[in-house]
KEMAR-953089 format. One line per 3 residues: number of its first residue (from 0); their letters; for each residue x, y, z of N, C-alpha, C. Coordinates in steps of 0.02 Angstrom, whole numbers, plus 50000, padded with zeros to 5 digits. Atoms other than C-alpha are relative to their C-alpha. Layout:
BEGIN
NUM	A	X Y Z X Y Z X Y Z | ... .
***
This chain:
BEGIN
0	MTG	50056 50043 49991 54662 54090 54217 49941 50032 49964 | 50058 49974 50035 54510 54110 54103 49940 49956 50017 | 50063 50037 49990 54330 54057 54114 49971 50013 50067 .
3	PVR	50031 49988 49937 54211 54055 54258 50037 49966 50058 | 49973 50031 49937 54269 54020 54437 49948 49948 50023 | 50047 50053 49976 54194 53856 54496 50008 49990 50077 .
6	APA	49999 50013 49930 54147 53816 54672 50042 49934 50013 | 49960 50062 49987 54261 53685 54754 49953 49941 50007 | 50038 50062 49994 54202 53505 54754 49977 49994 50074 .
9	RLP	50026 50006 49931 54095 53465 54907 50042 49945 50038 | 49961 50047 49958 54200 53385 55044 49953 49968 50054 | 50042 50031 49947 54125 53260 55169 49997 50043 50062 .
12	GRP	50005 49964 49940 54058 53348 55321 49997 50076 49990 | 50006 49929 50013 54055 53520 55237 49933 50020 49977 | 50068 49979 50020 53899 53621 55210 49998 50007 49923 .
15	RSV	50008 49996 50072 53827 53626 55034 50007 50073 49973 | 49997 49931 50026 53821 53816 55023 50073 50023 49998 | 49934 49973 50010 53974 53908 54960 49996 50074 50016 .
18	PDY	50002 49927 49983 54014 54081 55034 50011 50042 49939 | 49992 49954 50056 54007 54230 54920 50068 50036 50007 | 49934 49975 49996 54192 54265 54900 50010 50064 49960 .
21	TAA	49990 49941 50043 54163 54409 54781 49974 50063 50035 | 50023 49942 49963 54079 54525 54907 50054 50030 50041 | 49947 49969 49964 54208 54650 54968 49987 50005 50076 .
24	DSA	50016 49994 49926 54118 54680 55136 50007 49934 50035 | 49995 50066 49970 54108 54493 55167 50077 49983 50009 | 49929 50015 49998 54297 54473 55132 50033 50042 50056 .
27	RRA	49972 49957 49945 54339 54622 55249 49978 49971 50069 | 50023 50030 49939 54233 54541 55388 50041 49936 50014 | 49959 50062 49992 54328 54376 55358 50072 50018 50022 .
30	LRT	49932 49978 49980 54496 54469 55373 50003 50019 50072 | 50002 49979 49931 54445 54537 55541 50003 49942 50049 | 49997 50058 49955 54442 54359 55612 50070 49974 50005 .
33	LST	49932 50019 49990 54631 54344 55596 50022 50033 50069 | 49981 49972 49934 54690 54363 55777 50075 50020 49994 | 49933 49973 50002 54848 54465 55803 50020 50028 50068 .
36	AVT	49975 49964 49942 54957 54526 55945 49991 50074 49993 | 50008 49928 50002 54927 54707 55987 50066 50029 50024 | 49935 49976 49987 55087 54805 55984 49997 50080 50000 .
39	VLT	49988 49929 50006 55149 54984 56011 50069 50007 49969 | 49935 49987 50035 55286 55033 55887 50025 50067 50025 | 49973 49937 49977 55402 55168 55951 50064 50019 49963 .
42	VGG	49939 49972 50026 55539 55278 55881 50026 50050 50051 | 49971 49956 49952 55660 55381 55985 50027 50063 49968 | 49972 49939 50025 55768 55531 55955 49968 50061 50031 .
45	GRP	50024 49936 49970 55723 55712 55982 49924 50006 49999 | 50073 50001 50007 55540 55676 55934 49975 49931 50007 | 50023 50071 49991 55492 55509 56012 49926 49996 49977 .
48	HGT	50068 50009 50024 55331 55435 55943 49982 49928 50010 | 50028 50067 49995 55219 55282 55973 49936 49993 49965 | 50064 50016 50031 55076 55201 55882 49978 49933 50010 .
51	TVS	50028 50067 49994 54966 55054 55911 49990 49967 49932 | 50003 50034 50063 54979 54926 55773 49985 49923 50011 | 50009 50074 49992 54910 54748 55758 50022 49964 49936 .
54	AVV	49976 50029 50063 54980 54718 55580 50075 49990 50002 | 49930 50016 49993 55150 54650 55633 50004 49924 49991 | 49996 50071 50015 55204 54479 55564 50072 49977 49995 .
57	ALS	49935 50030 50011 55358 54367 55574 50005 49981 49928 | 49990 50017 50071 55426 54350 55397 50052 49946 49987 | 49946 50046 50012 55587 54250 55413 50037 49987 50063 .
60	RLP	49956 50018 49940 55695 54160 55542 50072 50011 49987 | 49931 49989 50017 55858 54175 55447 50005 50040 49935 | 49993 49957 49940 55882 54322 55442 49935 50012 50035 .
63	LLL	50059 49988 49958 55759 54368 55579 49968 50062 49976 | 50034 49943 50031 55637 54481 55487 49926 50002 50024 | 50069 49993 49990 55467 54550 55527 49972 50052 49950 .
66	GLC	50035 49950 50044 55339 54650 55425 49951 50039 50039 | 50049 49953 49970 55233 54798 55473 49959 50027 49946 | 50044 49965 50049 55083 54865 55379 49980 50067 50031 .
69	LRP	50012 49932 49971 55072 55054 55405 49965 50045 49947 | 50026 49949 50042 54970 55197 55335 50056 50045 49974 | 49945 49958 50026 55087 55296 55221 50003 50070 50025 .
72	TST	50004 49930 49974 55026 55461 55294 50007 50005 50074 | 49996 49996 49926 55048 55414 55478 50065 50030 50023 | 49942 49971 49971 55170 55504 55590 50056 49951 50009 .
75	FTE	49948 50052 49988 55259 55340 55628 50034 49987 49935 | 49969 50011 50063 55288 55306 55443 50046 50056 49981 | 49957 49940 50011 55354 55484 55426 50065 49996 50039 .
78	RLG	49939 50006 49954 55472 55457 55573 50047 49944 49975 | 49955 50053 50026 55538 55295 55492 50040 50024 49940 | 49960 49969 50052 55594 55405 55349 50060 50038 50027 .
81	ETP	49949 49962 49971 55703 55498 55471 50051 49956 50037 | 49958 50048 49967 55773 55351 55567 49977 49928 49982 | 50019 50068 50014 55777 55166 55520 49990 49956 50062 .
84	LFS	50003 50037 49937 55778 55111 55703 49934 50010 50036 | 50066 49996 49962 55618 55070 55801 49999 49940 50045 | 50011 50056 49956 55557 54957 55938 49928 49977 49998 .
87	VNV	50064 50028 50000 55409 54842 55948 49984 49981 50074 | 50022 50018 49933 55320 54831 56119 49937 49956 49993 | 50057 50049 50004 55208 54675 56125 49964 50007 50067 .
90	LGA	50037 49982 49940 55072 54726 56246 49974 49939 50037 | 50025 50052 49957 55020 54620 56392 49922 50005 50005 | 50073 50003 49997 54840 54570 56428 49967 50058 50041 .
93	AQE	50026 49947 49960 54817 54709 56558 50013 50071 49970 | 49979 49934 50029 54880 54848 56438 49952 50028 49948 | 50050 49971 50047 54718 54887 56344 50000 50077 50003 .
96	PVA	49997 49926 49998 54727 55068 56408 50059 50028 49959 | 49943 49977 50037 54900 55085 56332 49985 49996 49923 | 50016 50010 50071 54840 55015 56165 49953 50057 49977 .
99	RHF	50046 49948 50019 54696 55139 56164 50031 50068 49999 | 49965 49933 49995 54808 55285 56214 50036 50013 49935 | 49957 49992 50061 54929 55257 56066 49960 49993 49936 .
102	ADP	50043 50000 50058 54782 55232 55947 49960 50066 49994 | 50040 49940 49999 54702 55398 55995 50035 50054 49957 | 49972 49945 50042 54733 55530 55858 50008 50065 50037 .
105	ERP	49999 49936 49963 54705 55667 55988 50055 50000 50055 | 49951 50001 49949 54849 55612 56102 50052 50050 49985 | 49946 49949 50013 54993 55736 56127 50051 49971 49950 .
108	DGA	49948 50019 50047 55136 55736 56005 50066 49994 50036 | 49933 50001 49971 55318 55695 56040 50003 49966 50071 | 49986 50033 49933 55381 55652 56216 49937 50005 50046 .
111	AQF	50058 49990 49957 55217 55715 56294 49953 49940 49997 | 50047 50057 50003 55125 55559 56231 50022 49944 50048 | 49974 50050 49953 55235 55457 56351 49994 50022 50073 .
114	TGL	50007 49974 49932 55194 55563 56506 49951 49955 50037 | 50040 50042 49957 55128 55455 56648 50010 49925 49986 | 49988 50069 50015 55190 55293 56568 50071 49979 50020 .
117	AWT	49933 50023 49984 55335 55192 56634 50034 49973 49938 | 49964 50022 50058 55467 55167 56500 50074 50015 50012 | 49926 49987 50001 55654 55157 56470 50021 50001 49927 .
120	PDP	49979 50001 50068 55752 55190 56311 50031 49934 49980 | 49969 50063 50027 55797 55039 56205 50075 50011 49990 | 49929 49988 50007 55985 55022 56215 50026 49991 49927 .
123	LTG	49980 50011 50070 55992 54970 56030 49971 50053 49954 | 50035 49954 50048 55865 55092 55950 49990 50070 50030 | 50014 49937 49968 55843 55232 56079 49924 50012 50007 .
126	APL	50071 49991 49997 55654 55209 56061 49974 49977 50067 | 50026 50020 49937 55543 55196 56213 49978 49927 50003 | 50022 50068 49984 55519 55021 56287 49953 50007 50056 .
129	LAA	50055 49994 49951 55355 55019 56379 50005 49946 50052 | 49997 50049 49948 55349 54933 56549 49941 49953 49996 | 50054 50053 49993 55243 54774 56579 49983 49969 49933 .
132	CVA	50014 50036 50062 55251 54713 56400 50023 49928 50005 | 49984 50071 49999 55262 54528 56363 50063 49989 49959 | 49937 50007 50036 55407 54557 56241 50015 50071 49968 .
135	HLA	49976 49941 50035 55510 54694 56159 50047 49976 49944 | 49955 50015 50055 55599 54690 55990 50035 50064 49977 | 49964 49943 50027 55733 54810 55927 50007 49984 49926 .
138	CSV	50003 50013 50072 55721 54830 55736 50033 50056 49959 | 49972 49952 50049 55804 54912 55588 49968 49990 49933 | 50036 50007 50065 55711 54945 55425 50048 49975 49946 .
141	VSR	49965 50028 50057 55771 54843 55278 49975 50029 49935 | 50033 49974 50061 55645 54901 55146 49931 50018 50013 | 50072 49976 49998 55478 54983 55115 49969 49990 49931 .
144	HRV	50034 50014 50063 55351 54938 54983 49928 50028 50004 | 50068 49983 50001 55185 55020 54937 49958 49939 49978 | 50042 50058 50015 55055 54881 54942 49928 50024 50010 .
147	GDH	50068 49973 49991 54879 54942 54906 50001 50069 50032 | 50003 49934 49965 54836 55081 55025 50044 50003 50061 | 49952 49999 49945 54974 55037 55152 50070 49992 49975 .
150	DLV	49927 50017 50010 55163 55027 55161 50015 49939 50037 | 49973 50061 49969 55239 54858 55195 50072 50017 50020 | 49930 49987 49978 55395 54890 55301 50029 49932 50023 .
153	VAE	49964 50063 49980 55518 54744 55313 50060 50023 50043 | 49947 49980 49953 55634 54758 55461 50037 49938 50029 | 49959 50052 49969 55776 54654 55534 49993 50008 50075 .
156	VVG	49998 50002 49927 55759 54608 55717 50071 49995 50024 | 49930 49996 49982 55924 54659 55793 50010 49985 50077 | 49997 50017 49929 55882 54620 55975 49928 49990 50027 .
159	GAS	50064 50007 49969 55741 54575 56091 50000 49959 50062 | 50005 50039 49935 55680 54498 56254 49926 49986 50008 | 50066 50021 49982 55526 54405 56310 49993 49998 50074 .
162	AGG	50009 50000 49928 55460 54436 56484 49947 49947 50020 | 50052 50047 49986 55320 54307 56466 49934 50032 50020 | 50068 49975 49981 55138 54324 56516 49955 49994 49942 .
165	DPL	50050 50004 50050 54980 54333 56419 49996 50065 49960 | 50001 49941 50041 54968 54454 56271 49931 50029 49996 | 50062 49966 50022 54833 54578 56222 49995 49981 49929 .
168	VGF	50011 50026 50067 54757 54508 56065 49942 50037 49966 | 50054 49970 50040 54654 54591 55928 49967 49944 49960 | 50037 50049 50038 54515 54485 55856 49930 50027 49990 .
171	ATR	50065 49979 50021 54358 54533 55761 49988 50072 50023 | 50003 49927 49984 54390 54720 55790 49993 50014 50073 | 50001 49989 49927 54397 54698 55978 50063 49976 50030 .
174	LHR	49940 50020 49963 54535 54681 56107 49981 49944 50047 | 50011 50058 49955 54547 54518 56206 50060 49989 50043 | 49945 50007 49952 54651 54483 56359 50021 49925 50004 .
177	GLR	49968 50064 49991 54764 54331 56347 49973 49948 49951 | 50015 50058 50043 54750 54161 56262 49987 49940 50044 | 50007 50063 49969 54688 53993 56311 50049 49951 49970 .
180	RTD	49945 50041 50025 54833 53875 56297 49975 49927 49990 | 50010 50073 50011 54835 53696 56232 50063 49966 50023 | 49942 50037 49979 54953 53557 56279 50042 49978 49939 .
183	DPD	49962 50017 50061 55015 53542 56099 50067 50031 50002 | 49931 49970 50004 55201 53567 56072 50001 50058 49952 | 49995 49942 50044 55258 53727 55987 50016 49974 49930 .
186	PWE	49988 50023 50066 55241 53690 55799 50055 50037 49963 | 49950 49959 50035 55369 53824 55753 50072 49984 50025 | 49933 50016 49971 55514 53751 55852 50033 49946 49959 .
***
C-alpha cells in the first residue's frame, strides 16, 4: 500500500473526529481494553512452577488449540523448554489473591510457591491444578514462535474440565470479579 492513509468515510451516528491511530501510547491504552480471563499456568515435575497470565486465547476447535503469549525470559517459558506439558487454571472471581501471588516476582521458587494453596496434580500433565478454579485445561506444546518481544506458544488441549462459576477477568489493567450475563445464546456453539 502506498500513499497517505485516509480516514474512513463518516458513518451515520459516528463522531466526526478520528482517533490518532499512530500514537503508540494511545494504541497501548486501547489494547488494555481487551478483557481476558485471568489464568495461572502451571508445570509439574521436580520443579513445579506457576505464573499468572491473561494472554491466553482459543485458536482452533479442530484440533483444540490455544495460544499463550509469554516473556521469553520468564521461568515458565524456560520450564516449557524442559517439558511440553502444562496446565491452565482459569481463576474464579474470588481468586484475586491467587492471581497476585503468582504474579509476584518475589514469591518463592519451585514447590514452595504452592505452600498454603489447595491443589492436586493434573493426571495428564502432572502440573498443579489449583482448587476453586472455574476451569482447568491440560495442554501439550505444539510450537513456539518469537513474535515481537514475546513468545507465542501454541498448545493442544488434551483434557479439561469446567466447574462453572464466575471468572476473574482482567480489563483496563485491573482485575474484575465475574461477568454480567445476557440472555443471548452462545454465539460459539
